[in-house]
C-alpha positions as a Markdown table, in Angstrom:
| # | Residue | x | y | z |
|---|---|---|---|---|
| 1 | Unk | 34.0 | -9.5 | -3.2 |
| 2 | Unk | 31.1 | -7.4 | -1.1 |
| 3 | Unk | 27.5 | -9.3 | -2.2 |
| 4 | Unk | 25.4 | -7.2 | -3.6 |
| 5 | Unk | 21.6 | -6.6 | -2.5 |
| 6 | Unk | 19.0 | -8.2 | -4.6 |
| 7 | Unk | 17.2 | -6.6 | -7.1 |
| 8 | Unk | 13.7 | -7.0 | -5.4 |
| 9 | Unk | 11.4 | -4.4 | -3.4 |
| 10 | Unk | 10.4 | -5.0 | 0.2 |
| 11 | Unk | 6.9 | -4.1 | -1.1 |
| 12 | Unk | 6.9 | -7.1 | -3.6 |
| 13 | Unk | 8.3 | -9.3 | -0.8 |
| 14 | Unk | 4.9 | -8.4 | 1.5 |
| 15 | Unk | 2.9 | -8.4 | -1.3 |
| 16 | Unk | 3.7 | -12.1 | -2.7 |
| 17 | Unk | 3.7 | -13.4 | 0.8 |
| 18 | Unk | 0.0 | -12.3 | 1.1 |
| 19 | Unk | -0.5 | -14.1 | -2.5 |
| 20 | Unk | 1.3 | -17.3 | -0.8 |
| 21 | Unk | -0.6 | -17.1 | 2.4 |
| 22 | Unk | -4.1 | -17.2 | 0.4 |
| 23 | Unk | -3.2 | -20.2 | -1.7 |
| 24 | Unk | -1.6 | -22.4 | 0.8 |
| 25 | Unk | -2.2 | -21.2 | 4.4 |
| 26 | Unk | 0.2 | -20.6 | 6.6 |
| 27 | Unk | 1.1 | -23.8 | 7.6 |
| 28 | Unk | 2.7 | -24.8 | 4.5 |
| 29 | Unk | 4.2 | -20.8 | 4.0 |
| 30 | Unk | 8.3 | -20.7 | 4.1 |
| 31 | Unk | 11.1 | -18.7 | 3.3 |
| 32 | Unk | 11.7 | -21.1 | 0.4 |
| 33 | Unk | 8.7 | -21.4 | -1.0 |
| 34 | Unk | 8.4 | -17.4 | -1.0 |
| 35 | Unk | 11.8 | -17.1 | -2.6 |
| 36 | Unk | 10.9 | -19.5 | -5.3 |
| 37 | Unk | 7.8 | -17.6 | -6.1 |
| 38 | Unk | 9.6 | -14.6 | -6.2 |
| 39 | Unk | 12.1 | -16.1 | -8.7 |
| 40 | Unk | 15.2 | -15.5 | -6.1 |
| 41 | Unk | 17.5 | -17.6 | -4.1 |
| 42 | Unk | 15.9 | -17.8 | -0.5 |
| 43 | Unk | 19.2 | -16.2 | 1.2 |
| 44 | Unk | 18.0 | -13.1 | -0.6 |
| 45 | Unk | 15.3 | -12.7 | 1.4 |
| 46 | Unk | 17.3 | -12.0 | 4.6 |
| 47 | Unk | 18.5 | -8.9 | 3.2 |
| 48 | Unk | 15.2 | -7.5 | 4.0 |
| 49 | Unk | 13.9 | -9.6 | 6.7 |
| 50 | Unk | 16.1 | -11.3 | 9.4 |
| 51 | Unk | 13.7 | -14.3 | 10.0 |
| 52 | Unk | 10.2 | -15.7 | 9.1 |
| 53 | Unk | 9.1 | -14.2 | 12.2 |
| 54 | Unk | 10.4 | -10.9 | 11.3 |
| 55 | Unk | 8.6 | -11.1 | 8.2 |
| 56 | Unk | 5.5 | -11.9 | 10.1 |
| 57 | Unk | 5.8 | -8.9 | 12.3 |
| 58 | Unk | 5.7 | -6.7 | 9.1 |
| 59 | Unk | 2.8 | -8.5 | 7.8 |
| 60 | Unk | 0.9 | -7.8 | 11.0 |
| 61 | Unk | 1.8 | -4.5 | 11.0 |
| 62 | Unk | 0.4 | -3.7 | 7.4 |
| 63 | Unk | -2.7 | -5.4 | 9.1 |
| 64 | Unk | -2.7 | -3.0 | 12.1 |
| 65 | Unk | -2.0 | 0.0 | 9.6 |
| 66 | Unk | -5.3 | -1.0 | 7.6 |
| 67 | Unk | -7.4 | -1.4 | 10.5 |
| 68 | Unk | -6.5 | 2.1 | 11.6 |
| 69 | Unk | -6.8 | 4.0 | 8.2 |
| 70 | Unk | -10.3 | 2.4 | 8.1 |
| 71 | Unk | -11.4 | 2.8 | 11.4 |
| 72 | Unk | -13.1 | 6.3 | 11.7 |
| 73 | Unk | -16.0 | 5.6 | 14.3 |
| 74 | Unk | -17.1 | 8.0 | 17.1 |
| 75 | Unk | -19.5 | 8.7 | 19.6 |
| 76 | Unk | -19.6 | 6.8 | 23.1 |
| 77 | Unk | -17.1 | 4.0 | 24.2 |
| 78 | Unk | -20.2 | 1.5 | 22.9 |
| 79 | Unk | -20.2 | 2.9 | 19.6 |
| 80 | Unk | -16.5 | 3.2 | 19.2 |
| 81 | Unk | -16.1 | -0.4 | 20.2 |
| 82 | Unk | -18.7 | -1.6 | 18.2 |
| 83 | Unk | -17.1 | 0.2 | 15.0 |
| 84 | Unk | -13.7 | -1.2 | 15.9 |
| 85 | Unk | -15.0 | -4.7 | 16.2 |
| 86 | Unk | -16.4 | -4.4 | 12.8 |
| 87 | Unk | -13.4 | -2.8 | 11.1 |
| 88 | Unk | -11.2 | -5.4 | 12.6 |
| 89 | Unk | -13.2 | -7.9 | 11.3 |
| 90 | Unk | -13.5 | -6.5 | 7.7 |
| 91 | Unk | -9.8 | -6.0 | 7.3 |
| 92 | Unk | -9.1 | -9.5 | 8.9 |
| 93 | Unk | -10.9 | -11.0 | 6.3 |
| 94 | Unk | -9.7 | -9.6 | 3.5 |
| 95 | Unk | -6.0 | -10.6 | 4.6 |
| 96 | Unk | -5.4 | -14.3 | 4.7 |
| 97 | Unk | -4.1 | -15.9 | 7.6 |
| 98 | Unk | -3.7 | -12.4 | 9.2 |
| 99 | Unk | -5.8 | -13.6 | 12.2 |
| 100 | Unk | -3.0 | -16.2 | 12.8 |
| 101 | Unk | -0.4 | -13.4 | 12.3 |
| 102 | Unk | -1.9 | -11.1 | 14.8 |
| 103 | Unk | -2.1 | -14.0 | 17.1 |
| 104 | Unk | 1.3 | -15.1 | 16.9 |
| 105 | Unk | 3.3 | -11.5 | 16.6 |
| 106 | Unk | 4.5 | -9.4 | 19.5 |
| 107 | Unk | 3.4 | -5.6 | 19.5 |
| 108 | Unk | 6.9 | -4.6 | 18.4 |
| 109 | Unk | 6.0 | -2.9 | 15.5 |
| 110 | Unk | 5.0 | 1.2 | 15.4 |
| 111 | Unk | 1.5 | 0.3 | 13.7 |
| 112 | Unk | 0.8 | -2.5 | 16.0 |
| 113 | Unk | 1.5 | -0.4 | 19.0 |
| 114 | Unk | -0.6 | 2.4 | 17.3 |
| 115 | Unk | -3.6 | -0.2 | 16.7 |
| 116 | Unk | -3.2 | -1.2 | 20.8 |
| 117 | Unk | -3.2 | 2.2 | 21.7 |
| 118 | Unk | -6.3 | 3.2 | 19.9 |
| 119 | Unk | -8.1 | 0.2 | 21.1 |
| 120 | Unk | -7.2 | 1.4 | 24.6 |
| 121 | Unk | -8.8 | 5.3 | 23.8 |
| 122 | Unk | -11.8 | 3.6 | 23.0 |
| 123 | Unk | -12.4 | 2.9 | 26.6 |
| 124 | Unk | -10.6 | 5.6 | 28.3 |
| 125 | Unk | -13.6 | 7.7 | 29.3 |
| 126 | Unk | -15.1 | 4.8 | 31.2 |
| 127 | Unk | -14.8 | 4.5 | 35.3 |
| 128 | Unk | -13.4 | 1.4 | 34.6 |
| 129 | Unk | -9.7 | 0.5 | 36.5 |
| 130 | Unk | -6.8 | 0.4 | 34.0 |
| 131 | Unk | -6.5 | -3.3 | 34.5 |
| 132 | Unk | -10.1 | -3.4 | 33.4 |
| 133 | Unk | -10.0 | -1.5 | 30.1 |
| 134 | Unk | -7.0 | -3.7 | 29.2 |
| 135 | Unk | -9.1 | -6.8 | 29.8 |
| 136 | Unk | -12.0 | -5.2 | 28.0 |
| 137 | Unk | -9.7 | -4.9 | 24.8 |
| 138 | Unk | -8.4 | -8.2 | 25.1 |
| 139 | Unk | -11.8 | -9.6 | 25.4 |
| 140 | Unk | -13.3 | -7.7 | 22.5 |
| 141 | Unk | -10.0 | -8.6 | 20.1 |
| 142 | Unk | -10.0 | -12.1 | 21.3 |
| 143 | Unk | -13.8 | -12.2 | 20.1 |
| 144 | Unk | -13.3 | -11.1 | 16.9 |
| 145 | Unk | -10.3 | -12.8 | 16.2 |
| 146 | Unk | -11.5 | -16.1 | 17.1 |
| 147 | Unk | -14.8 | -15.4 | 15.0 |
| 148 | Unk | -13.0 | -14.7 | 11.9 |
| 149 | Unk | -10.4 | -17.6 | 12.4 |
| 150 | Unk | -13.5 | -19.8 | 13.1 |
| 151 | Unk | -15.0 | -18.6 | 10.1 |
| 152 | Unk | -11.7 | -19.2 | 7.9 |
| 153 | Unk | -11.3 | -22.7 | 9.0 |
| 154 | Unk | -14.5 | -24.0 | 8.6 |
| 155 | Unk | -14.5 | -22.5 | 4.7 |
| 156 | Unk | -11.2 | -24.7 | 4.3 |
| 157 | Unk | -12.6 | -27.8 | 6.1 |
| 158 | Unk | -15.8 | -27.3 | 3.4 |
| 159 | Unk | -13.6 | -26.9 | 0.6 |
| 160 | Unk | -11.6 | -30.1 | 1.7 |
| 161 | Unk | -14.4 | -32.1 | 2.0 |
| 162 | Unk | -15.9 | -30.8 | -1.2 |
| 163 | Unk | -12.5 | -32.0 | -2.8 |
| 164 | Unk | -12.4 | -35.4 | -1.6 |
| 165 | Unk | -15.9 | -36.5 | -1.5 |
| 166 | Unk | -17.6 | -34.2 | -4.1 |
| 167 | Unk | -20.5 | -33.4 | -1.8 |
| 168 | Unk | -20.9 | -32.7 | 2.2 |
| 169 | Unk | -21.5 | -35.4 | 4.5 |
| 170 | Unk | -25.2 | -34.3 | 5.5 |
| 171 | Unk | -26.7 | -37.7 | 5.3 |
| 172 | Unk | -24.0 | -39.3 | 7.5 |
| 173 | Unk | -24.3 | -36.8 | 10.2 |
| 174 | Unk | -28.0 | -37.1 | 9.8 |
| 175 | Unk | -27.5 | -40.9 | 10.9 |
| 176 | Unk | -24.9 | -40.3 | 13.1 |
| 177 | Unk | -27.3 | -37.8 | 15.5 |
| 178 | Unk | -29.8 | -40.8 | 14.8 |
| 179 | Unk | -28.0 | -43.2 | 16.2 |
| 180 | Unk | -27.7 | -41.4 | 19.1 |
| 181 | Unk | -30.1 | -41.1 | 22.3 |
| 182 | Unk | -32.3 | -38.0 | 23.0 |
| 183 | Unk | -30.2 | -37.6 | 26.4 |
| 184 | Unk | -27.0 | -37.2 | 24.4 |
| 185 | Unk | -28.1 | -35.4 | 20.9 |
| 186 | Unk | -31.6 | -34.5 | 21.3 |
| 187 | Unk | -31.0 | -30.7 | 21.4 |
| 188 | Unk | -28.1 | -30.7 | 18.8 |
| 189 | Unk | -30.2 | -32.9 | 16.4 |
| 190 | Unk | -33.0 | -30.6 | 16.3 |
| 191 | Unk | -30.7 | -27.6 | 16.0 |
| 192 | Unk | -28.6 | -29.0 | 13.1 |
| 193 | Unk | -31.9 | -30.2 | 11.3 |
| 194 | Unk | -33.3 | -26.8 | 11.6 |
| 195 | Unk | -30.6 | -25.5 | 10.2 |
| 196 | Unk | -29.3 | -23.0 | 13.2 |
| 197 | Unk | -25.5 | -24.1 | 12.8 |
| 198 | Unk | -25.8 | -22.4 | 9.4 |
| 199 | Unk | -26.1 | -19.1 | 11.0 |
| 200 | Unk | -22.6 | -19.7 | 12.3 |
| 201 | Unk | -20.2 | -16.8 | 10.6 |
| 202 | Unk | -22.9 | -14.4 | 9.6 |
| 203 | Unk | -23.2 | -11.0 | 10.2 |
| 204 | Unk | -26.2 | -11.7 | 12.8 |
| 205 | Unk | -24.3 | -13.9 | 14.5 |
| 206 | Unk | -21.2 | -11.8 | 14.9 |
| 207 | Unk | -23.4 | -8.7 | 16.3 |
| 208 | Unk | -25.4 | -10.7 | 18.3 |
| 209 | Unk | -22.0 | -12.3 | 20.5 |
| 210 | Unk | -20.9 | -8.6 | 20.1 |
| 211 | Unk | -23.6 | -7.3 | 21.9 |
| 212 | Unk | -23.3 | -9.6 | 24.7 |
| 213 | Unk | -19.6 | -8.4 | 25.4 |
| 214 | Unk | -20.9 | -5.0 | 25.2 |
| 215 | Unk | -23.8 | -5.4 | 27.7 |
| 216 | Unk | -21.2 | -7.2 | 30.0 |
| 217 | Unk | -19.0 | -4.5 | 30.2 |
| 218 | Unk | -21.9 | -2.1 | 30.7 |
| 219 | Unk | -23.0 | -4.1 | 33.6 |
| 220 | Unk | -19.4 | -4.2 | 35.4 |
| 221 | Unk | -19.6 | -0.2 | 35.0 |
| 222 | Unk | -23.1 | 0.1 | 36.5 |
| 223 | Unk | -22.0 | -2.3 | 39.3 |
| 224 | Unk | -19.0 | 0.0 | 40.2 |
């Protein structure tokens, strides 16, 4: 007897995948957990996705499509790269674990290819060599990915500490720094006590890092 396709939509699977990623993170994500959440047997998922990696590809494609839809920046190459970086960060921040998904998938989906092509178009007008243009795009994307991922992981660490200890280990950190010499920890201690590490993950920190990258690209163009 021929097996019948399960009564569930692909869109519902993707929607539920995002919910599960937001609750448990990508480390605990599995097709079995997803099937349980959907109320179906795990093999039923393979009607729609050949593997978990195939599902990840589709989720990354969704993120790429959203970035393309929200990115409307015009102007010169610096304005376009700035607008693109801001858009990528905004979208990734709204989709849990999307940064990890973008990093572990290949450009084998149409919107991922369109996204990569759109990034390259931002610097097509510059006099950079083709390999340099690719390096510009890679550097920018890696910066945004790491910034969002670092902020995401920091928030998870804070939540875990609060859950286990009920408070942040600020006093323990101060005692540790005070036990270390000026040579080993002096500058770090002053920055910590002045609250400078609290700037990590902020809009200001993101914009400053982006400015450094753009100035570097501009300098390379001038040298050529």
